N, C-alpha and C positions, 0 to 999 in steps of 0.2 A: 647697886651692882648691875652692870650691863653684861648680858650673856651674848657672845657672838655665835650666831647660829652656824655659819660656815665653819668656825673652829670646833664647834660641838659636833658637827656632822664628821669632820675630819678626825676628831678624837675617837668616836665610836668606830669609825672605820679602821683605824690603827689598832684599837683594842681587839676588835674581832679578827683582824688578820693575825695579830700576835697570839691571840688565843688558839689559833689553829697552827701557826708556824712553829711556836715554842714546843708544844708537844711532839709535833712531827720530827723536828730536828733532835730533840732530846731522845725520843725512842730510837731513831736511827743511830745516834751516837752510842747509846748503851747497848742496844741490840739484844738484850736478854729477853725481850718479849718474843723473839723469834725461836726460843727453845721449845721443842715439842717432843712428845712420846708417841711411839707407834710400835708395831710389832707383828709377828706372825706365829702361828703354831707350827712347830717343826715336825714333820712326819718321821724324822730320824731320831730326834731327842725325845719325842712324844711330850714336849713341854713348850712353852712359849720362849721365843727369843725376843728381847726388848730392844727397841732402837731409841737411842737418845740423839736427837737432832739438834745441835747447836749451830750458830751462824757460821762456825769455821769448820766443823767436822761431825762425823757420825759415829757413834759408839754402839757396839752390840754387846749385850749382856744376857746371861741365862736368868731364869727365875730366881736362882739362888744369889744373883749379883756378881756372878763370875764374868770377868771381862773376856770377850772372844775376839780373836783376830778377824779381820774383815773376810779373808778367804775362808776360814773355818765357818763363820756365820753364813756366808753365802752358800757354801756346800750343804749346810744343814737346812737351807730353804730353797731347795732346787727348783721349785715351781715359779718362784718369784724371780730368782736370779738364774734362769735356765741358760741364758747366753753365756754367762761367766762359768757356770758349772760345766756346760759343754766344752768350752775352751780348755777347761782343766781336766777333761776326760772323764767327767762324772756320769756320762750316759753311754750305753743304757743304764737306767736306775732301777734297782731291785729294792723294793720296800713294800711292807705288808703283803707279801706273797703275790705281788704284782710287779710287772716289768713295764717301764715307760721309755720310749725313745725321746730324743731331744724334741722332735716335731710334736709328738703327743703332749709332752709337758707344756710346751709353749702354747699349743692350741687349746688346751684345756684349763688354762689359767684365766681368771677374770677378776676385775676389780670394780667395785661400785662405792660411791660415797655420797654423803649428803651432809649439809651443815645448816645452821639457822639462815645464813645469808641466801643459800639457794631455796630453802623452804618459803621464805618470806619475801622473795623477790616478786615483782609484779609480772604476771605472764604477758607475753607479747600479744598485742590485739590481732596482729596479722600472722597468718600461718601459711606454710608452703606444703602443698600436696604434690609429690613427684609423680611422674608417669612411672608405673611399676614395671612396665615392659618397654624400656627405651630401645631405640634403633641400634645403638651401639653399646659398649660396655660401661660408658659413663652416664650419669643422670643429669641431663641438661636442666637448667633452671627453668621452670614453667614461665609462661607469659602472664600468669594471673596469681593472685593470692586469695587465701580463704579468710573470710571474716565471719565469725559465728554471731548470729543474732539471737533474739529472744525465742524466735519460733522457727529457726532454721539457719541455713548458712548461705553466704553469697560468694560467688567467684568474681573478683574485680580485676580487670586488666590493668597492669601496672603502668603501661605506657599512656593511657588516657583516662584512667579511673572509671570506665564504663563497666557496669555490672552485667555479666552474661546471665540473663534471667532464665533462659532455657536449662543451662547447665546447673545453675543454683537450684532450680525446682527439681530437677532429675535427682541430684544428690541428696536434697533434703527429703524427698519422698522415699528414697531407697533407705535412708536411716530411720524414718518413721515406720516404714513397713517392716523393718527388722526388729522393731519394739523399742527403739531409743526414744526417751522422753526429753524434749527440749524444756528449758535452756541447758546448754552444756556446763557442767560444774568444772571440768578441767580438761585441757588438751595437752597431749605429750607427743612431741615429734623429735626427729633428729635431722634438722634441715641443712644437711651438707651434701653437696653433689659428689664428694669424694668417697662415699661409702661403697661397699662392695655389693650390698643388697639393700632393699628397701622394705620396711614394714608398714609404710603409710603413716596413719595417725592412730593413737589410742584415745578414746573418747570416753570420759566419765559423765554420764548423763545426770538428769536432776534427781533420779532415784538411786544414784550411786551404783549403777550397773555399767559394766565395762563393755565397750564395743571397739572393733578395729575397722578403720575405713582405708581403703586403697583406691587407686585409680588405674584400671586396666583397659588400655586402648580408649582412654577418655571416658570410660564407663565406670560407675560406682561399684565397688565390691565392699560388702558390709558383712561382718562376722560378729555375732554375739559370742563374747568370750566366756559366758556362763560364770561370770565372777560378779558377786555383789559385795561391795564394800560395806562393812557395818558402821563405818563412820564417814563424816565429810572429808573429802581429801584436801589436803593443804598443798601437796606437791607430788608430781608423778614424773617419771623419766621413761624414755624408750631407748634402750642401749644399742639395739642392732648388732649384738655381739656374734661372731662367727660360730661360737659354740651352739647357739640356738637352743639354749636350756631356760634362760631367764629373759623375759622382755625387759624388765626394769624394776624400779622401786616405786612404792606409793607411801607417802608419809601423811599421818594424821595428827590429831592433837595429843594422841597418847601412845601411838604404835607405828612401827615401821613394817611394811609388807614387801615381799617379792612376789611377782605375778610371773607364771611360767608358761612355756609352750605347751604344757599339758593341761592349761586352763585351771591351775590351781593357785590359791591365794595362801601364801605362807607367811605367818606372823613371825618376825625375827625375835628370838629370846633375849631382848634387851632388858636392862634393869631400870625401870621407871623413867622411860624415854619422855623427855620434855623438848618439843621442837624449838623453843627459844633458848635452850641452854646446850643441847647435845649436838656434837658432830660425830658421825658414824662412818666408819670405813668397813667395807666387807671384802675380804680377800678369799677367792675361791680356787679350789684345786680338784683334781680328781678323787682325792682322798678325804680332805677335810676343809672346812670353811672357818675363817677367823673373823671375829667381829671386835672391833675396837671402838669403844664408846667413851668419848671425851667431853667433860663439862667445860666448855670454853669461857664461862662466866666466873669461874673460881678455880684457881691453881692449886688450892688446898684439898680439893676433891680428888681422890684417886682415879686414875684411868682404869676402865673396866676392860678386860680381856676375856672373850668367850670363845671356846672352840666347840664346833659342832661337827656332826657327820654330814654327808652330802644331802641329807634330808632336813638339815638345820635343827637336828635334835642336840641340844648341848650336852657335853660330857666333861668339860674342864673350864674352871673359872680361875681367874687370877686378877689381882688389883696391884697397880704400881702407882705409888705417889711420885710426884715431882721431887727431885733431889732437894734437900733441905737448903743447900746453898743457893739454889735457883729461886726458892720461895723467899728466902731472906733478901736476896738481891732485888727481887721484884718489889717487896715491900720498901726497901731502902730507896729504889728508884721512884716509887710512888711518893714518898716523902719529899724527894727533891723536886719532883714535878709539881706537887702541891705548893711547895715554897715558891716556885717561879711564877705560877699563874693560878689564880683561883678558879678560873673558868676554862672549860675545855670545849672547843668547837671542832667537832668531827664531820669530815665530808664523807667518810666511808664507815659504814657500820657492820659489825658482825652479824646483825640480825635483819638487815635490809639490804636489797640489791641497789646498784646505781649510786648516784650521788645523793647524799642526805644532808640535812642541816640539823645537827644535833648539839645542842648547847647543854653542858652539865657542869656541876660544881666539882671541885677538886674532892678526892676521897678522903685525904688526911686533913681534917679540919684544923688541928693543932698547928701543923707545919704551914698550912695556908694562912692562918693567923700571924705566924711568925713572919712570913714573907711580906704580909701587908703591913706589919709594924716596921719592917726594915724600909719598905718603900715610903712610908710616911716620915720616918726619921731622915732619909736621904733627902726628901723634898724640903723639909724644915731646915736642914743644914745647908742645902743648896740656896734656898731663899735668903737666909741670913748672910751666906757668903757674898751673894750678889746685892745685898742691902735692899731686898724687895720685901713688900708686905706679904705675909702668908695668906694665900687665897683660900677662903672657906669652902668654895665649891670644888676647887682642885683637891682639898684635903678630903672631901666627901667622895669624889670620884676614885681617888687613890685607895680609900678605905673600902670601896666597893669591888675595884678591878685590880688592885695590886700593882705588881711591877709593870705589866703592860700599860696601865694608866699612867704610871710615873714616866715611862719612856716617851709616851705621846706627849705628855705635858712639858717635859724637859726639851724635846725637839721642836715642838711647834707653839709652846707657850701656853699660859692659862687661858681657859675657855671663857673667862669673865673678867672684867675689870671693874674697879670701884670708880663710881662717877665723881669727878672733882666738883667741889663746891664753887659756885660762881661768886666772883667778888662784885660787891655793890659799887 
């Protein structure tokens, strides 16, 4: 038996491409994987309103499962849908012995979120530090970038790659004098020039102490935030929200924290937070906060809804399972996809940022085996129809890679041929 190396290389290329292409097209065609649950605690109903997001429309339901009209649902969540409520004459809003204008409702609403993909994305090696007191109203992009090293930081000019040694030393010394310990464990910034104000950088040092770094007239400004994180940070944000109540989020291996303008570290009352599984959405209003915790790894796990007061003290809990029809359809789709291809090549992951190379086996092994048997049956039938010898290596490859291997072999031929005996 002679193996053609070019054909073998082409075979694996086709199999890898189809292992990515088939799941992508299949999921786009079914679209059921785009169903999601969300919600918010209604200050008027004093209970959660659940959102069911499908590819085609959004449904609103009460905790009792009663369907709400879109307008009714929006009116009962006036801080999230303030523009619509204002259009319908819902302001000024009187609730809990307080009165809110449309402007107050809009200004005092805030949303934060995190997901495994955010948490486990690789941080950028280059950071941007804006001039905190620009000449005009906009923040012009600086001429240099910041690179954090083992024992300090460097300002490197983007046009020529030259390090500004004097500026680097000045900022490193300012951080060290403030009590920061290098190397930096995590850097949080908001590197957009379109923001209305700038909070510089938030730096978590080697001892998990939090510091703020700004640049005022090209001079360093360092503030010890008086916050000590009890765990190693995995992810940190700097939101720069106009409310100026919360700087951002900090995620660790077991908890999620919010750090505030009052130099407080608030642990969110989540249930068994696991950074590789859970996506978290925080919706904030002047009256209540809503936490939605979703296990993205298992649709059979109910979504957790937690309502808290403005100090993040919980007072209401609710669980919502995915509709049985969605769970059943997802399981059916998984059987179909397992039948079509035994391998899955993912370029995008729910737990990693950027482009990845993730090859995994199909989840439903029974339907994977049935798909392989069908591919073998088709190959044998095709070979007999063409009066060709059944190729053992092709049978082995189809047994390993299923229908993608069958397609590659039918289009480009067997990767090996039996050597003919020479006549004397």
